[in-house]
N, C-alpha and C positions, 0 to 999 in steps of 0.2 A: 789457586796459588799454593806455594809451599806452606807448610805448618811450621811453626816455631821449632818443633823437634827436628824437622828436615834441615833447618837453616842452622839450628845448634849443631847438628852433626857435621855439616858441610864446613862451618867455621870453626869446628873443634872445641865448642864449650862444654863444660861438664854439665851433668844431668842435673838441672836445678832442683827437681823434686828429692834427689838422693841428698843433695847438700842441706836442702831445708830440713830434711828429716834428721840429719845428723845434727845441725844446729838446734833443734828443737830439744834434742836429748842432752846437749851439752850446755844448755842455758836454764837458769833457775827462773820460776814465774816472775814477771815483773810487770809493771804497768805500760803499756803499750803507748808510744809517743811518735807518730807519723812525721811531725812537722818541727822545725826549731833547732836551736844548736843542740839540743839533747836527744834529738831523733834517734831511735834504736830500732826502727823498721828493718826487717832483714830484706824485704822486696819491695821495691816502690815501683808501681805500674802508674806511670803519669800519662799515658797515652793508650787509649784502646781502639779496637777497630782490627779488621781483617789484616792478618800478616802479610806483609809485602806492599801495603799501601802506604801513601803518605811520601814524605821526602826522603826518609831513612827507611828502606825496607827491612833491615835487620834491628828495628829499635825494640821489637818482641823478645829478641834474644839478647841483645846487649843489656838489658836490665838485669841480667844475670850477674854482672859485675858488682852490682850493690848487695850480693849475697856473701856473707862473711865465708871465705874458703873456696869461692868458686875461682877458678883458674881458667885460662884460655890456653889450650893445647896446642901443640904444632900440628897442623893438618897432615903433615907428611907428604912424600910424593903420591901422585895419583895412581889409580889402577893401571895396569898394563893392557895391552889389546891382545892379551893371551887367553885362550880358553882351555881349561882342563876337562878332558872328557874320558869318562870312566866306563870300561866294557862290563858287560853282565854275564849271565850264565851261558855258557857255549863257548867261551875264550879259554876255559881251564885246561890245563895239560899236566901230566905226571912229571915232576921235576921242576915245577914252577916254585919260587922261593928260594933256590938253591943258592942265588947269588946274592941274596939279600938278608938270609937268616942270621948273619953274624952281626948285622948292624945293632947298635945298642938300642936304639928307638924301637927297632923292629922286634927285639928280643922282648922288649917290654910288652908289645902287642901280642907277641905269641904266647906269652905268660898270662896275659890277660884273657886271651880267647880260650885257653885251655881252662881257665877257671870258669868262665860262662859257660862254655859248651860241655865241659865234663869229658873232654877226650882230646887227644893231641892231633889237632888238624893240620898241622905242619907236617907230621909223619905221613898222613895222607897225601899231602901236596907233593912231598918229596918222592914217595915210594909206591902211591897208589894202593890197591890196584885201580886201573883206570874206571872199571864199573863202579867202584866205591866212591871215586871223585865225581862221578856224574850224577850220583843220587843228589836230587833237589835239595834234600836236607843238610848234605855236607858240602855241596858245591857252592850255595850261596854264602855261608860263613867263610868259606875259602877263598872265593873271589873278593869279599869284601876285605879280607886280611891282605890279599894280594894287592889290591888297590892302594890301600893305605901305605903299605910297604913301598909301593911304587912312588907314592908321593914323598917319601923319605929319600928316595934315590933322586927324584928328580931336584929336590931341596939342595943337593950336592952340587949339582951342575948349573941349574938355573934358579938360584934362590927367590929372585923378583918374581918367577912365574908362581910360585907357591905361596909366597907372602902378599903378593899384589895382584891376584889373577883378575883379569877382566870379568871373566865369568866361569862357572862350572856346569856341567851337564852329565848325566849318567844314563846309560841305556838299560831300562828295566832295573834290576837289582843294582846295577851301577848308579842309580839315582841316590841310593842310601851312602854309597861312597862319596858321591859328590857333595851331599847335604853334610857328611860329617867333615869334609875338606873345608867347607864353608863356615864351619864352627856352629852348626845348630844343634848338634848333639856330640857328645864325647865318642871316643873309639868303643869304650865299654858299652855304652847305651846303644851305640849303632850294631854292636855285635849282638846284643840282647834282641833287637829288633829283627835283624836278619835271621837270627835262630828261629824266632816265632814264625817269620815269614816263609821260611824255608820248609819248616816242619808241617805248617797249615797248608801249603801248596802241594806238598806231597801227599798229605793226607787227601785233600780234595781231588787229586789225580786218580785216587783209588776208587771212586764212586762209579765210574764206567770207563770202557777202554777210550783213551784219548790220545791225540798225537798233534804234531805240528809239520808243517810242509813248507820248504823255502821255494820260493817262485820268482823268477827273474824273466824278463821281457815281455811283459805284458803292461797294458795301460790300467791304472787303478779302476776304473770304471768297467772295465772287461772283466777283470778278476772279482770285483765285488759281484757282477751278475753271475758268474760261475758260482762263487760261495753261495749264493742266494739259491741257486738251483738246486745244491746239495743239502741245504738245511732245510729238509722236509721229512715228515713222519716222526718229529721229535729229536732229530738230528740237529748238531751244532756245526756250524762252518763259517768262519769269518777271518778277515784280515786281522792280525795280531800285532804286527809291526811294520810300520812305514819306513822303510830304511833308506833307500836311495832311489834315484829316478827309474821306475819300472822295476824295482826290487822290494820284495814283500816276505814277510813269513805268515802263514795262516794257521789258525788253530781250530780244533773241534773234536767231535766224536770220531773214533778211528774210522768207521765206515764211511763217513761224509769225507773226511781227508784222503782217503785212498780214492774215492772217486773223483775228488778234486784233482789229484794228481794226474789222472787219466785225462780229465777234461781239460786241464792247463796245457799238456802236451798236445792235444788235439788242436788246442786254439793258437799253437806256435810259440809256446813258452820256450825260451832258451835254457832253463833250467826247472825242474820241479822234483826237488829232493826231499825225502823224509828225513826229519832232524832226530837227533839223538835225545829226546826229552819225554818225560813220563806223563807231562800233562798238557792240556789245552790252556796255556797260560794267555792272560788278557782277554779271556772270554767270560761269559756268564757261568761256565762251569768252575770258575773260581770263587764263585759267591760265598760259599761256607768258608775259604781262607780268609776273604775280605772281612768277614765278621769278626774273626779271632785277632787278624792284623789290627783292625780298627780299635779294639780294646787295648791292645798294648800300646798303640800310638797315643790313644786318650789318656792312659795312665803317665806316659811320659811327658806328654805336652807341657806342663807347667815348668818342667826343668830346662826346656828348649829354648835356645836364644836367636834371635834374628840373624840372618845369614850376613857374612862380613862382605860378601860379594853377590853380584848378580847370579841368579840360578835359572835355567830353562828347564821347565817341567815336562814330562813324557805326555800327561794328559792332554795338555793345551798346545804345546809346542812353543808357548811364550815365555817371556821372561817375568821373573819374579825380582823385584828390585832389593838391592842390598838394604838391610834394616827393617825388611817387611816382618810385621809380627807372625810367628810360626802359625798361629791359629788361622791365618789367612790362606796357606798352603798346604800344610800338613795332611789336611783331608784329602788332598789329591793322590796321596800315597794308597790310600784304600781303593780309591776310584781306578788307580793304575792297573789292579790286578784284572779287572773286568773289562778294561778299555784298551783300544789300540795305542800303541805307543807311536808318538808323532815325531820320530826322530828326524827324518829328512827336513820337515817343517822347521824344527829346532835349530838345526845347522844352518839352513838358509837365513833363517831370522839372527842369529848370531853374526854371521857375515855381514848382514845388512845393518847391524848395529854396531859394526866398527871392528870386530875381532879381525886379526890379521894372522894371527899365529896360533896353531893348536897342538897340544901334547896328548897323546893317549896314554893314560896312566894305569897301567895294569899289563897282565899277560897279553900276549899274541898282538897283531895289530889288524884285526878285524875291522874296527872303526875307521882306521885310516884307509883301508882298502875300499871303503864305501863312500869315502868323500871325494 
């Protein structure tokens, strides 16, 4: 059944532990009296047992009313059935951010990004060159900034979508934007993380020639078999992103990916196109980057907060409920670098869970095109 903490959140009660801590600090030592007219107990538990049992399932929470200072807060309106989706690397383009750079909140983000990165990422977003914007170490911070700026734009037209989203999700890098939108970490903390992630992935991509291939029109088992056939003699070749029905991207060492392109075309693929990326993202070739990223995540973890809305994670394609401790899902961000992104399963699960409206928050409309 639900825990006392779950019920407290649902009913809008203050955190009992926090109130007790404040009461302890504000009260001088005195003799404890639990019963009688001089009772000075801060918290009286007169019925124990599993939360949710008995005639009153909320009894374990309602005792919080006996704590001096505890107040019942308005639960407020429920979450919408709107899903916010954030794109990843590959949706960038020169001149992005041009319509948002003068927004007051966005200006603050731009200043913070410049401070964290040590260079003006807005200048690259606006004027390029394209080759610079496509660099993994630059593109990832740029897309994180663009996604959060897009959230400010959406706030002006659909404030309820931003304030009470039904869920959030992001494709690869976009997962960081989604977590920031859900309140797990601040914009500055998120920028620090994507700075580390982008630099680490760029470095890992230099270990040996690597690449990615977009494949459409083949069933997943067929493509998996083709990948396995190319992954011989020390080569790496595997599905990196499960994007839409019969739509994938594959990553691996360059010789294997080039052979996969030929094999996919022979097998009847509608498309087999090399992508403009420097690395074999979401494969074992990103293991060196995973170690560096996990160190940064571990250092920031104590500051992170539970998400204010549901999140669908890339590694599993499943929901992480609002209020879940970050320690239970943040490790997935490290695994994501070396694991296939379950995007199509995520979207299917969102719809199954009741999401009826979606907003792609960020440059381009690639996620919309895949739905």
